[in-house]
C-alpha positions as CSV (number, residue, x, y, z in Angstrom):
1,M,148.1,166.2,-118.4
2,R,144.6,165.4,-117.0
3,T,143.1,168.3,-115.1
4,A,139.4,167.3,-114.8
5,W,138.4,164.7,-112.2
6,E,135.0,163.2,-111.6
7,V,133.6,163.8,-108.1
8,P,131.1,161.2,-107.1
9,H,127.9,163.0,-106.0
10,K,127.6,160.8,-103.0
11,H,130.9,162.2,-101.7
12,L,129.3,165.6,-101.2
13,T,127.1,166.5,-98.2
14,P,123.4,166.9,-99.2
15,E,123.7,170.6,-98.6
16,A,126.7,171.0,-100.8
17,L,125.2,168.9,-103.5
18,H,122.0,170.9,-103.4
19,S,123.9,174.2,-103.5
20,L,126.0,173.0,-106.5
21,A,122.9,171.8,-108.4
22,E,121.2,175.1,-107.7
23,E,124.2,177.1,-108.9
24,F,124.5,175.0,-112.0
25,V,120.9,175.2,-113.1
26,T,120.9,179.0,-112.7
27,R,124.0,179.6,-114.9
28,D,123.6,181.8,-117.9
29,G,122.9,179.8,-121.1
30,T,121.2,176.9,-119.3
31,D,118.2,176.1,-121.5
32,Y,115.2,174.0,-120.4
33,G,113.1,174.2,-123.6
34,Q,109.7,175.8,-124.3
35,V,108.2,175.2,-120.8
36,E,109.7,177.2,-118.0
37,K,110.4,175.2,-114.8
38,T,110.8,176.3,-111.2
39,L,114.2,176.3,-109.6
40,E,113.3,173.3,-107.5
41,E,112.0,171.4,-110.5
42,K,115.3,172.0,-112.3
43,V,117.3,171.0,-109.2
44,A,115.3,167.8,-108.8
45,A,115.7,166.9,-112.4
46,L,119.5,167.3,-112.2
47,M,119.6,165.3,-108.9
48,R,117.8,162.5,-110.7
49,Q,120.3,162.6,-113.5
50,L,123.2,162.3,-111.0
51,E,121.5,159.5,-109.2
52,R,120.9,157.5,-112.4
53,G,124.5,158.1,-113.5
54,E,123.4,160.2,-116.5
55,A,125.4,163.2,-115.4
56,A,128.7,163.6,-113.7
57,I,130.3,166.3,-111.5
58,L,133.7,167.3,-112.8
59,Y,136.4,169.3,-110.9
60,D,139.0,171.0,-113.1
61,S,142.2,171.4,-111.0
62,E,143.7,173.8,-113.5
63,S,140.9,176.3,-113.4
64,Q,139.7,175.2,-109.9
65,T,136.1,175.1,-111.2
66,I,133.3,172.5,-110.9
67,N,131.0,171.6,-113.8
68,I,128.3,169.1,-114.4
69,A,128.2,167.3,-117.7
70,P,126.1,164.6,-119.4
71,R,128.0,161.3,-118.9
72,H,127.8,160.5,-122.7
73,A,129.8,163.6,-123.4
74,L,132.7,162.4,-121.3
75,R,133.6,159.4,-123.5
């Protein structure tokens, strides 16, 4: 049974999308390499990935959680 559904980022309000991106980039275990970036830089980079279709927002109905994943990992 499929429990995860893709939510097109354009279906979210700009405020909700920004809040989701902010929450995602501040999660424990999120690694950005050797150079530390500001919160806004991280959010902007994630927004660009969503716009280019490189990342996708996923809603899991079983756990009622939202995640963002690289699109290539979804295949």
